[in-house]
Each structure stands twice: as C-alpha cells, then as structure tokens.
C-alpha positions as CSV (number, residue, x, y, z in Angstrom):
1,M,70.8,29.3,26.6
2,N,73.1,28.3,29.4
3,P,71.4,25.3,31.1
4,E,72.1,26.5,34.7
5,F,70.7,29.9,33.9
6,K,67.7,28.3,32.3
7,E,67.1,26.3,35.5
8,C,67.4,29.4,37.6
9,L,64.8,31.1,35.5
10,E,62.5,28.1,35.6
11,R,62.9,27.8,39.4
12,R,62.2,31.6,39.6
13,K,65.5,32.2,41.3
14,I,66.2,34.7,38.6
15,I,63.2,36.8,37.4
16,S,62.5,39.5,34.9
17,F,62.6,42.9,36.5
18,S,61.9,45.9,34.4
19,G,62.7,48.5,37.1
20,G,66.3,47.4,37.5
21,K,68.0,50.0,35.4
22,K,66.7,52.7,37.8
23,L,68.5,50.9,40.7
24,I,71.9,50.4,39.2
25,N,73.4,53.5,40.8
26,K,71.9,52.7,44.2
27,E,73.4,49.2,44.0
28,L,76.8,50.5,43.0
29,R,76.7,53.0,45.9
30,S,75.9,50.2,48.3
31,A,78.8,48.2,46.9
32,Q,81.1,51.1,47.4
33,Q,79.9,51.7,51.0
34,D,80.3,48.1,51.9
35,L,83.8,48.1,50.4
36,D,84.8,51.3,52.2
37,D,83.5,49.8,55.5
38,A,85.3,46.6,54.9
39,E,88.6,48.3,54.1
40,F,88.3,50.4,57.2
41,G,87.7,47.3,59.3
42,L,90.7,45.5,57.7
43,S,92.9,48.5,58.3
44,H,92.0,48.2,62.0
45,G,92.9,44.5,62.3
46,K,89.4,43.1,61.9
47,H,88.9,40.1,59.6
48,K,85.4,38.6,60.1
49,W,83.3,41.7,59.2
50,P,85.5,42.8,56.3
51,T,85.1,39.3,54.8
52,I,81.3,39.6,55.1
53,Q,81.2,43.2,53.9
54,G,83.5,42.4,51.0
55,H,81.2,39.7,49.9
56,Y,78.2,42.1,50.1
57,S,80.1,44.7,48.1
58,M,80.5,42.0,45.4
59,Y,76.9,41.0,45.8
60,H,75.7,44.6,45.2
61,T,78.0,45.0,42.2
62,A,76.7,41.7,40.7
63,R,73.1,42.9,41.3
64,A,73.8,46.2,39.5
65,L,75.0,44.2,36.5
66,L,72.0,41.9,36.6
67,F,69.6,44.9,36.9
68,S,71.2,46.3,33.8
69,Q,69.9,43.2,31.9
70,D,66.3,43.6,33.4
71,Y,66.7,40.7,35.8
72,R,66.8,40.3,39.6
73,E,67.9,37.4,41.7
74,K,66.4,35.4,44.5
75,S,69.5,33.3,45.1
76,H,73.1,34.2,45.6
77,Y,74.1,31.1,43.6
78,C,71.8,32.0,40.7
79,L,73.3,35.5,40.8
80,Y,76.6,33.8,40.2
81,V,75.1,31.7,37.4
82,A,73.5,34.8,35.8
83,L,76.9,36.6,35.9
84,K,78.5,33.8,34.0
85,A,75.6,33.5,31.5
86,L,75.0,37.2,30.8
87,F,78.4,38.7,31.2
88,V,81.2,36.1,31.1
89,E,80.0,33.9,28.2
90,P,79.4,36.9,25.9
91,G,82.9,38.2,26.7
92,I,81.9,41.3,28.6
93,L,83.3,40.2,32.0
94,N,86.4,38.2,32.8
95,I,85.6,34.9,34.5
96,K,87.9,35.9,37.4
97,F,85.1,38.2,38.6
98,A,82.4,35.6,38.6
99,D,84.8,33.1,40.3
100,A,85.8,35.7,42.9
101,F,82.1,36.3,43.7
102,Y,81.6,32.6,44.1
103,H,84.7,32.3,46.3
104,A,83.5,35.3,48.4
105,M,80.2,33.6,49.0
106,I,82.0,30.6,50.5
107,L,84.3,32.8,52.6
108,R,81.3,34.8,53.8
109,E,79.4,31.6,54.8
110,N,82.5,30.4,56.6
111,A,82.9,33.7,58.5
112,D,79.2,34.1,59.3
113,Y,78.2,30.5,60.2
114,R,81.4,28.8,61.2
115,S,83.5,31.7,62.6
116,K,86.3,30.7,60.2
117,F,88.0,33.7,58.6
118,S,91.5,35.1,58.0
119,K,93.4,38.3,57.2
120,S,94.5,36.8,53.8
121,G,90.9,35.8,52.9
122,A,89.5,39.2,53.8
123,A,92.3,41.0,51.9
124,L,91.7,38.9,48.8
125,I,88.0,39.5,48.8
126,L,88.5,43.3,49.1
127,K,91.1,43.3,46.3
128,R,88.7,41.5,44.0
129,A,85.7,43.5,45.2
130,R,87.5,46.7,44.3
131,E,88.4,45.4,40.8
132,F,84.9,44.0,40.2
133,L,83.3,47.3,41.2
134,S,85.6,49.2,38.9
135,R,84.8,46.9,36.0
136,A,81.1,47.0,36.7
137,K,81.2,50.8,36.6
138,E,83.0,50.6,33.2
139,I,80.3,48.2,31.9
140,S,77.6,50.5,33.2
141,G,79.2,53.5,31.6
142,L,79.9,55.0,35.1
143,S,83.7,54.9,35.0
144,E,85.3,56.8,37.9
C-alpha cells in the first residue's frame, strides 16, 4: 500500500464510506456546475472566482472518484494522495490529472488567501478541470 495513503487512512483523513456510490452523480453534477460558473466568469474577464471555482470543480470530480472506491476525504491533500494511490498507480488515471488537482489547490489558496491570481492560471485550471471531469465520467461509466 502507498505509504502516504496508508498515513492518510491512519490519521483518518481518508475514511471508509459505504454510501459513496450513491453520491457519485451528485458530485459530478456539482463539478459541472462549478466548471460552468467558472467558465462564465472567465468569459466576463474575472479571474479570482474562476480560479476558485475551477479548483472546486476538480475537487468534486476527485470526490466522485473516491466515492466510487467506498472512501471519503477529510483533507484536500489526502484526496490528492488517494487519487494517486487508487487511480494513478493502477493505471486508471493519468498522473497529469492528480498533478493538476494539486496545482489547482495551490492556485486556489493563492487566490483565496493572498489575492494572487491570473487569467492564465484560471484558464489552465478550467482546461484541466474540463478534461478531468470528462475522464472521471468515462471511469464512472457516465460518458457524455
């Protein structure tokens, strides 16, 4: 077992969650709504909220995947660790999606807590969020 994932389990930042499969569609809808809102904001010259909403789109996408494995998170970082352990390492998900989620976490924190954001950062998050959501739907058997 991946040592970081094991530590997240031991620290109860990732926990078993038998009800997750029932919530996959809800999480994917939340991911889509956040992505749509972010794209609307970006198209209207906004950059801070699209950065934040883009991150949350990826967060909900990642949660949907975690739910599919009967886990839930209590830490954004451990959600990233779980993505790598449960989806990247077995070859189900390209590492670029886990890395994009991690990068989006940093950009969201910078936008939210330091008022540091940019058009290019927001656009990159939204591009990756769109790709990640599409891939998660394929993995979940909910292709568009």
